[in-house]
C-alpha positions as CSV (number, residue, x, y, z in Angstrom):
1,X,23.9,3.8,0.5
2,X,20.6,5.1,2.0
3,X,17.7,6.6,0.0
4,X,16.0,9.4,1.9
5,X,12.4,8.5,2.8
6,X,9.6,11.0,2.5
7,X,8.1,10.0,5.9
8,X,11.1,11.1,7.9
9,X,9.8,14.6,8.8
10,X,6.5,13.1,9.8
11,X,8.3,10.6,12.1
12,X,10.2,13.4,13.8
13,X,7.1,15.4,14.4
14,X,5.1,12.5,15.7
15,X,7.9,11.2,17.9
16,X,8.3,14.5,19.7
17,X,4.7,14.2,20.9
18,X,4.6,10.5,21.6
19,X,6.1,8.3,24.2
20,X,6.0,5.4,21.8
21,X,6.0,5.4,18.0
22,X,5.1,2.3,15.9
23,X,6.2,2.0,12.3
24,X,4.2,-0.7,10.5
25,X,4.6,-2.1,7.0
26,X,5.4,-5.3,5.1
27,X,8.7,-7.1,5.6
28,X,11.8,-5.6,3.9
29,X,10.4,-2.1,3.2
30,X,13.1,-0.4,5.3
31,X,11.5,0.2,8.7
32,X,14.4,-0.7,10.9
33,X,16.9,0.8,8.4
34,X,15.0,4.1,8.6
35,X,15.0,4.2,12.4
36,X,18.7,3.4,12.6
37,X,19.5,6.1,10.0
38,X,17.4,8.7,11.8
39,X,18.4,7.7,15.4
40,X,22.0,6.4,15.2
41,X,22.6,6.8,18.9
42,X,19.5,4.8,20.0
43,X,20.2,1.2,20.9
44,X,18.6,-1.3,18.5
45,X,17.1,-4.7,19.5
46,X,15.5,-7.1,17.0
47,X,13.1,-9.9,17.9
48,X,14.2,-11.8,14.8
49,X,17.0,-12.8,17.3
50,X,15.5,-15.9,18.9
51,X,17.6,-15.6,22.1
52,X,16.5,-12.0,22.6
53,X,12.9,-13.0,21.9
54,X,13.0,-15.8,24.4
55,X,14.3,-13.4,27.1
56,X,11.6,-10.8,26.3
57,X,8.8,-13.5,26.4
58,X,10.1,-15.3,29.5
59,X,10.6,-12.2,31.7
60,X,9.4,-9.1,29.9
61,X,9.8,-6.9,33.0
62,X,13.4,-7.9,33.4
63,X,14.0,-7.5,29.7
64,X,12.9,-3.8,29.8
65,X,14.9,-3.2,32.9
66,X,18.1,-4.4,31.2
67,X,17.8,-2.3,28.0
68,X,18.6,1.3,27.6
69,X,15.7,3.8,26.9
70,X,15.1,5.2,24.3
71,X,15.2,2.0,22.4
72,X,14.4,0.7,18.9
73,X,12.4,-2.6,19.2
74,X,12.2,-4.3,15.8
75,X,9.6,-6.9,14.8
76,X,7.8,-6.3,18.1
77,X,4.8,-8.4,17.0
78,X,6.7,-11.5,18.0
79,X,7.0,-10.3,21.6
80,X,3.4,-9.8,22.6
81,X,4.2,-10.2,26.3
82,X,6.1,-7.0,26.3
83,X,3.2,-4.6,25.5
84,X,1.7,-4.3,29.1
85,X,5.3,-3.6,30.4
86,X,6.0,-1.0,27.7
87,X,2.7,0.7,28.8
88,X,4.0,0.8,32.4
89,X,7.3,2.2,31.3
90,X,5.5,4.9,29.3
91,X,3.3,5.8,32.3
92,X,6.2,6.2,34.8
93,X,7.0,9.8,33.8
94,X,6.2,12.5,31.2
95,X,9.3,11.7,29.0
96,X,8.6,11.4,25.3
97,X,10.4,9.3,22.6
98,X,10.9,6.3,24.8
99,X,10.3,3.5,22.3
100,X,10.6,3.2,18.5
101,X,8.7,0.1,17.5
102,X,8.5,-1.7,14.1
103,X,6.2,-4.5,13.1
104,X,4.4,-6.1,10.2
105,X,0.7,-5.2,9.7
106,X,-0.7,-8.1,11.6
107,X,-4.0,-8.4,13.3
108,X,-2.5,-9.5,16.6
109,X,0.0,-6.7,16.6
110,X,-2.6,-4.0,16.1
111,X,-4.9,-5.6,18.7
112,X,-2.1,-5.6,21.3
113,X,-1.2,-2.1,20.5
114,X,-4.8,-0.8,20.8
115,X,-5.4,-2.7,24.0
116,X,-2.2,-1.9,25.8
117,X,-0.8,1.3,24.4
118,X,-4.0,3.3,23.6
119,X,-3.2,7.0,24.0
120,X,0.5,6.4,24.3
121,X,1.5,5.3,20.8
122,X,1.5,7.0,17.4
123,X,1.2,4.7,14.5
124,X,2.6,5.3,11.0
125,X,2.8,3.0,7.9
126,X,5.8,2.6,5.7
127,X,5.6,1.0,2.2
128,X,8.2,0.3,-0.4
129,X,10.1,3.1,-2.2
130,X,7.8,5.6,-4.0
131,X,8.7,7.0,-7.4
132,X,9.3,10.3,-5.7
133,X,11.9,8.7,-3.4
134,X,13.5,6.8,-6.2
135,X,13.9,10.0,-8.2
136,X,14.9,12.2,-5.3
137,X,11.8,14.5,-5.4
138,X,11.3,16.5,-2.3
139,X,7.4,16.7,-2.4
140,X,5.3,15.1,0.2
141,X,1.6,15.8,-0.3
142,X,-1.0,13.1,-0.9
143,X,-2.5,12.8,-4.4
144,X,-5.8,14.5,-4.7
145,X,-6.4,16.3,-8.1
146,X,-7.4,19.7,-6.9
147,X,-6.1,22.8,-8.7
148,X,-3.9,23.5,-5.7
149,X,-2.3,20.1,-5.8
150,X,-1.7,20.0,-9.5
151,X,-0.1,23.5,-9.5
152,X,2.1,22.6,-6.5
153,X,3.2,19.2,-7.9
154,X,4.0,20.8,-11.2
155,X,6.8,22.9,-9.6
156,X,8.8,19.8,-8.8
157,X,8.2,17.5,-11.8
158,X,10.9,15.3,-13.1
159,X,10.5,12.9,-16.0
160,X,10.5,9.2,-14.9
161,X,12.8,7.2,-17.1
162,X,12.5,3.5,-17.6
163,X,9.1,3.3,-16.0
164,X,8.4,-0.3,-16.9
165,X,11.8,-1.3,-15.6
166,X,10.8,0.2,-12.3
167,X,7.4,-1.5,-12.4
168,X,9.0,-4.8,-13.0
169,X,11.8,-4.3,-10.4
170,X,9.4,-3.4,-7.6
171,X,9.9,-1.0,-4.7
172,X,11.9,-2.9,-2.1
173,X,14.9,-0.7,-1.1
174,X,17.5,-3.5,-1.3
175,X,17.0,-3.7,-5.0
176,X,18.1,0.0,-5.3
177,X,21.0,0.1,-2.9
178,X,22.7,-3.2,-3.7
179,X,23.6,-5.2,-6.8
180,X,21.5,-8.1,-5.7
181,X,19.8,-10.0,-8.5
182,X,16.1,-9.6,-9.0
183,X,15.3,-13.4,-9.0
184,X,17.5,-14.1,-6.0
185,X,15.9,-11.3,-3.9
186,X,12.3,-12.3,-4.6
187,X,12.8,-16.1,-4.2
188,X,14.4,-15.4,-0.8
189,X,11.6,-13.0,0.1
190,X,8.9,-15.6,-0.6
191,X,10.8,-18.2,1.3
192,X,11.3,-15.9,4.3
193,X,7.6,-14.8,4.1
194,X,6.4,-18.4,4.2
195,X,8.8,-19.4,7.1
196,X,8.3,-16.3,9.3
197,X,5.1,-14.4,8.6
198,X,2.8,-17.1,7.4
199,X,3.6,-19.7,10.0
200,X,2.9,-17.1,12.7
201,X,-0.6,-16.6,11.3
202,X,-1.9,-20.0,10.1
203,X,-0.8,-23.6,9.9
204,X,0.0,-24.5,6.3
205,X,-0.4,-28.2,5.7
206,X,0.4,-27.9,1.9
207,X,3.1,-25.4,1.2
208,X,2.9,-26.1,-2.6
209,X,-0.8,-25.3,-2.6
210,X,-0.1,-22.0,-0.7
211,X,2.6,-21.1,-3.3
212,X,0.1,-21.8,-6.1
213,X,-2.3,-19.5,-4.2
214,X,0.2,-16.7,-4.2
215,X,0.8,-17.1,-7.9
216,X,-3.0,-17.2,-8.6
217,X,-3.4,-13.9,-6.7
218,X,-0.5,-12.3,-8.4
219,X,-2.0,-13.2,-11.8
220,X,-5.2,-11.4,-10.7
221,X,-3.8,-8.2,-9.4
222,X,-6.0,-5.3,-10.5
223,X,-9.1,-7.5,-10.8
224,X,-12.2,-8.1,-8.8
225,X,-11.6,-10.6,-6.0
226,X,-13.2,-13.9,-6.9
227,X,-12.8,-16.5,-4.1
228,X,-14.5,-19.3,-6.1
229,X,-12.2,-18.8,-9.1
230,X,-9.0,-18.8,-7.1
231,X,-10.2,-21.8,-5.0
232,X,-10.9,-23.8,-8.2
233,X,-7.4,-23.0,-9.6
234,X,-5.6,-23.8,-6.4
235,X,-7.6,-26.9,-5.4
236,X,-8.7,-25.9,-1.9
237,X,-12.0,-24.7,-0.4
238,X,-13.3,-21.1,-0.7
239,X,-13.2,-20.9,3.1
240,X,-9.5,-21.6,3.0
241,X,-9.0,-19.0,0.3
242,X,-10.8,-16.4,2.3
243,X,-8.6,-17.2,5.3
244,X,-5.4,-17.0,3.2
245,X,-6.5,-13.7,1.5
246,X,-7.0,-12.3,5.0
247,X,-3.5,-13.3,5.9
248,X,-2.0,-11.7,2.8
249,X,-3.9,-8.5,3.6
250,X,-2.8,-8.5,7.3
251,X,0.9,-9.0,6.5
252,X,0.9,-6.3,3.9
253,X,1.3,-8.2,0.7
254,X,-2.0,-7.2,-0.9
255,X,-4.5,-4.4,-0.6
256,X,-8.2,-4.9,-1.0
257,X,-9.7,-1.7,-2.6
258,X,-13.3,-1.4,-1.4
259,X,-16.1,-0.5,-3.8
260,X,-17.9,2.9,-3.6
261,X,-21.6,2.7,-3.1
262,X,-24.4,4.7,-1.6
263,X,-28.2,4.8,-1.5
264,X,-28.1,6.7,-4.8
265,X,-26.0,3.9,-6.6
266,X,-28.3,1.0,-6.2
267,X,-26.7,-1.2,-8.8
268,X,-23.1,-1.0,-7.6
269,X,-21.0,-4.2,-7.3
270,X,-19.9,-4.7,-3.7
271,X,-16.9,-6.9,-4.3
272,X,-13.4,-5.6,-3.5
273,X,-10.6,-5.4,-6.0
274,X,-7.3,-7.2,-5.3
275,X,-4.0,-5.3,-5.7
276,X,-0.5,-6.5,-4.8
277,X,1.4,-3.9,-2.8
278,X,4.5,-4.5,-4.9
279,X,4.5,-5.0,-8.6
280,X,8.0,-6.6,-8.6
281,X,6.7,-9.4,-6.3
282,X,3.6,-9.8,-8.5
283,X,5.8,-10.1,-11.6
284,X,8.0,-12.6,-9.9
285,X,5.1,-14.8,-8.7
286,X,3.4,-14.6,-12.1
287,X,6.6,-15.4,-14.0
288,X,7.2,-12.2,-15.9
289,X,11.0,-12.3,-15.9
290,X,11.8,-9.2,-17.9
291,X,10.3,-5.7,-18.1
292,X,10.3,-5.8,-21.9
293,X,8.0,-8.8,-22.0
294,X,5.8,-7.3,-19.3
295,X,5.2,-4.0,-21.0
296,X,3.7,-5.6,-24.1
297,X,1.9,-8.5,-22.4
298,X,-1.8,-9.1,-21.8
299,X,-1.4,-8.2,-18.1
300,X,0.3,-4.9,-18.7
301,X,-2.8,-2.8,-18.1
302,X,-3.5,-4.5,-14.8
303,X,0.1,-4.2,-13.7
304,X,0.2,-0.5,-14.6
305,X,-3.0,0.0,-12.6
306,X,-1.6,-1.9,-9.7
307,X,1.5,0.3,-9.7
308,X,-0.4,3.6,-9.9
309,X,-2.8,2.6,-7.0
310,X,0.3,1.6,-4.9
311,X,1.9,5.0,-5.7
312,X,-1.2,6.9,-4.6
313,X,-1.4,4.8,-1.4
314,X,2.2,5.7,-0.7
315,X,1.5,9.4,-1.2
316,X,-1.0,9.1,1.7
317,X,1.2,6.9,4.1
318,X,4.3,9.1,3.5
319,X,2.3,12.1,4.7
320,X,1.2,10.1,7.8
321,X,-2.4,9.9,6.6
322,X,-5.0,7.1,6.6
323,X,-6.3,6.1,3.2
324,X,-8.9,3.3,3.8
325,X,-11.7,5.7,3.9
326,X,-10.4,7.9,1.1
327,X,-9.8,5.4,-1.8
328,X,-12.5,3.4,-3.6
329,X,-13.4,2.1,-7.0
330,X,-16.8,1.9,-8.7
331,X,-18.4,-0.7,-10.9
332,X,-22.1,-1.1,-11.7
333,X,-24.8,-1.0,-14.4
334,X,-25.9,2.5,-15.1
335,X,-27.4,4.7,-17.7
336,X,-24.8,6.9,-19.3
337,X,-24.6,9.2,-22.3
338,X,-22.6,7.9,-25.3
339,X,-20.1,10.6,-26.1
340,X,-20.2,9.7,-29.8
341,X,-24.0,9.4,-30.4
342,X,-25.2,11.6,-27.5
343,X,-27.7,8.8,-26.8
344,X,-28.3,7.5,-23.2
345,X,-27.6,3.8,-22.9
346,X,-27.5,1.3,-20.0
347,X,-24.2,-0.5,-19.6
348,X,-21.8,-1.8,-17.0
349,X,-19.3,1.0,-16.2
350,X,-16.2,1.2,-14.0
351,X,-14.2,4.0,-12.4
352,X,-10.8,2.7,-11.6
353,X,-10.2,4.8,-8.5
354,X,-12.2,7.4,-6.6
355,X,-10.4,9.7,-4.1
356,X,-12.8,11.1,-1.6
357,X,-11.9,14.2,0.4
358,X,-13.9,16.9,2.1
359,X,-17.2,15.7,0.7
360,X,-15.8,15.7,-2.9
361,X,-15.4,12.6,-5.1
362,X,-12.5,12.8,-7.6
363,X,-12.9,10.0,-10.3
364,X,-9.7,8.6,-11.8
365,X,-9.2,6.5,-14.9
366,X,-5.9,4.7,-15.1
367,X,-4.6,3.8,-18.6
368,X,-1.2,2.6,-19.7
369,X,-2.0,4.3,-23.1
370,X,-0.3,7.4,-24.2
371,X,-3.3,8.4,-26.3
372,X,-6.0,9.6,-23.9
373,X,-9.5,10.5,-25.0
374,X,-12.5,12.1,-23.3
375,X,-14.5,8.9,-23.8
376,X,-12.2,7.1,-21.3
377,X,-13.9,9.2,-18.6
378,X,-17.5,8.5,-19.8
379,X,-18.4,6.8,-16.5
380,X,-17.4,9.7,-14.3
381,X,-20.9,11.3,-14.6
382,X,-22.3,8.4,-12.6
383,X,-21.1,10.1,-9.4
384,X,-23.5,13.0,-10.1
385,X,-26.2,10.7,-8.7
386,X,-24.7,10.9,-5.3
387,X,-26.7,13.8,-3.9
388,X,-24.8,14.5,-0.7
389,X,-21.3,14.6,-2.5
390,X,-19.8,16.9,-5.0
391,X,-18.0,15.6,-8.1
392,X,-14.5,17.1,-8.4
393,X,-12.1,17.2,-11.3
394,X,-11.8,13.9,-13.1
395,X,-8.4,12.6,-14.1
396,X,-7.0,10.2,-16.7
397,X,-3.7,9.1,-15.3
398,X,-1.6,7.6,-18.1
399,X,1.7,7.7,-20.0
400,X,0.9,10.9,-22.0
401,X,3.9,13.3,-21.6
402,X,2.1,16.5,-20.4
403,X,-0.8,17.9,-18.5
404,X,-3.8,18.4,-20.8
405,X,-7.3,19.6,-20.0
406,X,-9.9,17.8,-22.2
407,X,-12.8,19.5,-20.5
408,X,-13.1,22.1,-17.8
409,X,-13.5,19.3,-15.3
410,X,-11.4,16.6,-16.9
411,X,-7.6,16.6,-17.0
412,X,-5.0,14.2,-18.4
413,X,-2.0,13.8,-16.1
414,X,1.2,11.9,-16.7
415,X,2.1,9.5,-13.9
416,X,4.8,12.0,-12.9
417,X,2.0,14.0,-11.2
418,X,1.5,11.4,-8.5
C-alpha cells in the first residue's frame, strides 16, 4: 500500500528542469519509497548497503561508470566522495533527470551539495505524512490565512476523526501502511537513529546520557529552549547540550522556531522554541503510551501546538517552499489593552506562531480548546508596532468545529483548515 504524497507534482516539475534532484528529510519519512513509486523503471542504489558504499568511496569514478543513468542514489550523505564525480557527469551533456538523490538533513550533506552541485541540483524537503495526505485531501497550498487561502481550503474540507490518535501515532508512513506496533516501530527507530545518524555526527561516550537527553527534549517540545535546564537534568555540560541540539536539528528530529523581533520590538525574547518534528516520537520518548492519557495530560497543550506547527511546516515543504524565513513566534514584555477592562497594562505576552508573507505578519494562537474567545488573541496588537510591516488577519487555530469570525480581522479556524 502506498499513500499518495502531496509533493509528487512538485518533484516532477523540478526534475524536468534539473540534472540532479535531492530529496532531503529525516529517516523513515518515505523518501526512497516515493522515488521508487514515481520512477519504477529507474535503477535504485542505496548506500545503507556497506558493500556498495565501500565501492563508491574507494573508486567513485568507476562506481558511476558501472551504474545506469538515470539512477536513484539513496542515503547519499554517506558517499561524500561521489559529489565531484556526479558534478562531472551532470556537466557532460545537456540531459536532465540524471540523478535522484536522497539524504538526511545533515550539515555535511548540504555543504557537499552546495560546493559540488551548485546550479545543477534542485533541493526539496520531505517530512512525515501530513493530515491532508492521511485523509486523502488533494489540496497543496501552504498555510497563510488570507481570504483567498481560507476560501480555497474550505472547498476541500474533510473532518479529521480521531485527531488525538493521529497526534499520538505520529506521521511516519510505515505506521499507516503496515500493522506494525507503535512501541516496536519507535524503539527500533531510536536504536537505528543512534547507530547510524548520530555516530556519523558525533562520538557518544555515554549512550544512556544521550537517551536521557532525547527524553528531556521530548518533554520540552513546544517550550523555549533552555540549555542550562536540560544540561542539569541530563548531567552533562551546556556545551555538550548545545552540540547535541545542533545534531538533532541537522538530522531532522527537531525544529528550532526562531523568535520574531525588530527595532520596534525592543523587549522581545530572542531564545528559539524547540519542537519535535514528529509527535509520535515525542510521545514515545516522554512515555505517553496511549492517546487517551495524552489528550487529558498536562502536556496536551504543548503536544497539540507541536503537531500544528509541524503540519504548517509540511504545508510549505509539500509545495516545495522554504519556511525558515516565513515562520516565527513572539514573546516579550509589552503594553497591551485588557479586553475586559479596556485598560492598558504591561505584561509578558506571546504569539504562538507568526506567518510572514509579502510584508504582512499573520499572528496565530494555537489552542487545544474547543471554546475560543477573542481574549486569546489579545497579544496580536503588539505587531502593530512594526512600522514597516502590515498586520494581517489573526487566527485562533483550535478544535472548534467551524470557521468563526470573532472580529473583522480575527477568525477561529478548526485544524482542518491547515
